[in-house]
N, C-alpha and C positions, 0 to 999 in steps of 0.2 A: 639108726636114727639121723637125722637130716640136721643142718646147723640150727632150722627154724623151729624144729621139732621141740615141746616141754619135756621135761626131764624129772623123776620125780624129788621130791626134795630129802634128806638123809640127816638125823640129827649126828652135829657135834659134837665126839668123845671131850669129856675135859681133862685136861690136865697132858702130859706128855710121856713117852713112853719111857718105864721106867721110873716115872716121874721125878727124871733128872731138871726139872724146868721147877718145880717146887709152887707150881700155877694152882690157884685154889679151882675146884669143882667148875664146870659151865655153868651158868646160869643164862636164863633168858634177855638177863640186859646187861650183862658182862661177857665180854671175850676174851680169849689169849691175843696179846701182838708181841711184838719188838717195841721198846723202847727206848729215846735217848734221853736224858735231859742237859746233854750240854755237846759242844764239838770236838770230837777229835777220832781216836782209831776206832778198831772192830767194839776195845773194851770199852766204849760208853755205853753200847747196846745191849739187853738185857729184856727178860720176858717180865710181863706184867701181867695181870687181869685188870683189865679196864674197860669204861664203860663202851659196848656199842655204839656207832653213829647212827645218828638219826639223818635222811634224807630230804633234800629239797623237792620243791615240785617238777623239777627238770633230771632227778637223778634217779638212780637206781642202789637199791643195798644189794649187793654181792655177798654171796657164801664163797669165799678165796680157795678154790682147788691147788691154786699155783700161782707165783710172783716170779716175776725177774730181777735181777739184779743187774743193774744197767750204771753206766757210768758217768750219771746225772746222780745217783743214789747214792754213789760214793761221793763223790760232790758234796753234795748236805749233810751227810756224814761226817767227813772232816769240817763242811765249814769252811773251804778252798775251792777258790780264794778268796780272798775278804768281801771284796765288791757283790758276791753271792749272797752273803747275811744280808743286805741288802731289801733284798727279795724274800728270804726265808725265815730272817729273826737274828737280831743285833748278838745276844747273849748267848740263844739256842735258839734250836728250830723251832716256830709256830704250830707246827704239827710236828708233835713229839714221838711219830707211828711214821718209818722211812718206808720208801718202796713206790711206784709209781706200775708198772707193767703187773697185770696181772690177768688170770683167767678164773669163771671160774660158775656157779649158778645163781640168776635173779630168785631172789627172797620175798623182794620189796621195788613197789616203782614208786616214784614221785605223781601228783593229781595230771602234771603235764607231760607225764608221759606216754607216749605213745607207739614206738616201736618193740619194746619188752613187754613181755607177761612174766608172771613170775613161774619158774621152773626153766628158761628160756638158759641155754648153756653160749656167754661171751666170753669175750676177750677183750682187750683194751688197758685203757690209763684209768687210773682211779687214786682216791687220796688214802696214804698208808695203807699200803697192798702188802706188807709183811705183820698179817693180822688174821683171824680166822673171819672177820666179815670186813668191806672196806666200800667207801660211795664211788660213782662214778658217774659222770655227765652224761645221761644219752647221747648226746654229739660226740663221746670219746668213747664207742663202743660201737663191737661189731661182734654177729651171730658166729661163734666157736667153728672152723671147720671140722666137719664130721670126721674125717678120718687119721685125726693128730690127737695125743695125747693132752690135758692140762696142761702139765709140763711143758711141753713142745709150745703150746698155743700162747701161753703164759711169757714168752721172751721173746715174743714176735711185734708186739707195738713201736716203742720206742726205737730200736735198732735200725728193725725193717723200716719204719717211716723215716727215717734221719736216711740210710743210703735211697732209698726211694728220692728223697725230694731232693738231695744231693745231685743224683744223678738226671734224674727226671725236669726240677726245674732251674734249680740253679746253674747245672750242668749242661743243662740244654742237651742233654744225651741223643746219635742219632745211628741208625745201623753202620753198620761197617767202620765205625771210628776205633783207633786205636784207643784204648782204655786203661791208664795204668793206676792201682790202687795198691795205698801207701797203707798197710795194717790190715792185710786182707786175709787175718784168720780171726780177728776178735769181732765183736757183737754187730759191731756197724760191717764191718768191713766183708764178712760173710755172706751178710746179705747183698752187700753194692758187688760183690764177684757174681752172685745166682741170678742177679737183677740187670747187668749189665749183658750175662750172656744173652738171656732171656731177650731183650733189646736188638741182639745182634752184631756185636760188637766183639772185637778182638780183647783180653784181657789178659792183662800181667798183675798180677798178687806180688807184695812184696810182704815179706812176712820173714820170724824165726828160723834156723834151722831144721828146730824140733814140729814146725804145722806147717813143712812145706807139704807133706803128704796130706793135709785137712783140706787146704788152698787145691792142691790140683783135683781132687775129690769133687770143692766141689764147682767143678768145670772150667778153673782158668786155662788161659790156652798156653800161659807160662808163667815161671815164678821164678823171682829171683829169692836169693839168701841174701838179707841186706846186712850179713856178718861178712861174708866174701862179694860180693856186687854192690857193683854202685848204678843204681839206676839213672843215675844224669853223668856218665862218664861219656855221652855221644854216640854211643850205639845206636840208641835206639829216640825218635821220637814223637809225644802222643800227642792226639789232639784233644784229651781230658784226663785230669787227674786230681783224681779223688780224694785228699790228703790226709786220712783222721788218725791227727796223734803221733801224725810223723817227727812234727818238727823241724824239715830241713828249711834251711833258707830257701826266704823266697829268690834269690840267686839261682839257689841249685833246681826251685822246680823252675824257675825260666827256660833254665836250660835242657830241661827233659820234655821241656812242650816245641810243640810246631810253630814256628810263626803267629799264626793267629787260633792256637791253642789257649784253652781254659783248665785255671787250676782252680779245685773248689777246698776249702781248706772248712772241716768241719769240730776240730778240736784242737785237742794240744794241751799235754802236761808239764812243760816247763815255761818259765818265765816267772815273774815277780810273786811274793805271795798275794797282792792287793788285784792284782787283776791276770795273773796268771797267762794262759798264750794271746788273753784279748787283744793284748797291743799287735798283735803279729798279725792279726786279723783284719785290724782297721790299719794296718800299713801296707798291707796287701789293697786293701779296696783304698786308699788314698793312692795308692802308685796306678792301677788299671787303670783311668781316663788316658795315660801320656804312654802307655805303651802298645804296641798291637797285639798283645797276648790280653787274656781276660781273667783277674782273678776275684772270685766270687765265695761267699760264706752263707751258712745255711743255719737257719734258728729253727729247728726242726718242729713241728705239731703237730699231735694227733687226732686227727678225726674221722669221722665215719667212712668217708668215700674212698680215703687210703684204706682205712682198715679191712675196707669189702673188696678192693683192689686185690691186696694183699691174701686174705683169705681165697679172692677165685684164684691167684695163683698157684698158692698151699693147695686147692682141691684140684687143681689141676694136674699136678706133681711139676711141676714147673721151680718151684721154693720149697725147701726145705731148710725148719727151723733145724741149728746144730748146739746139744745141748751137752757139755761137757760133764758137768757134775749136778747133781738134784741134791739138797741139803734139808733135814726137815728145819721145820721152824726153830727151834730151840737151837740151830746149830746158824743160824746165819752169822754171829760172830765168827764162825771157821769161816763159813762163804766168802767174806768180807775179807778174812783174810789171806783167802787164796786167791780172791780176786785183786787182790793190793802186789803177789808176787809178781803178778802178771803172766802166770801160766795157763791161762785161761785157754781155752779153744774154741769158741763161739761165745754161750752162753752159758750162765750160771741158773740155775732153776732151784726155787723155796717150795717147797711143797709142803699142805696142810694134812693133818692127823686127818684121815677116815676120807679123804681125796681118792681117788683113783678110776682106773679106765678113760675110755673116751667122751 
């Protein structure tokens, strides 16, 4: 089946394996979903039977086969940094169903939708993807690559779009450049290594000892173990550094850059409870006009053009999603705990009962 062909819709089974979730039998108007009524650890997440979402005229309704767990979803679950709550809800998330990444089958389309039809296999970003059904804007979807599973497709959108925009738009990546990727074994990093190599760069990845083999398998030319090797020791200098939640000081990033090099900061998990690492990014932007080196940051978006570009790379075998583990829907709290432990190699997929195949 090609990416644009339609697939027959199959019914969703009610409940969870072994009945462990206590969910009620599935009906035509309700669905199983992971919900949270407050911010906090994985303990605030639980299974519930809730109404199916309704679509706007520019949206589609997707039967979710798999969903990806990304850092943004972790932040929304925690409600950290506190500044995030101004957008997502002060006391609790406005949308109680977490999750953004998804892959699945279109089951209904809005009146203004022209690119998709019922039965299409799609992937992209939706609203509340940790559920049997989720809505998504037409502009944030693409046809699922035909030769990968729903689980693989579901872990692409947020992380791969972030890596692509950090390298191409913010970083202005060019062939032949020496590129350093801090956090090369994570969700964004695992895509960044592959995308930089595909663009003709010489790539050095930084990760923990346990993940060196993964980063090498992704195509990195060199791998540094952050426990024993210092990327800023002056041995090498890079035209582009992609800092993914690495949290080095700006001075250390500058020491590792060439005199006219660029450092792109995409995240960071330290800093105060109110603003998190955002203050470091703004300090970098404030410094940038006064030095020969350049600092940039990226606030990634997920649009159809980038998703289609990534799908083409996947179809060509240039880009491969890395799924560390897959958890069934009712085990999302366990998936969040594993993510929180910092052990993930690549990405985590959440699978929905009844989904399978390509």
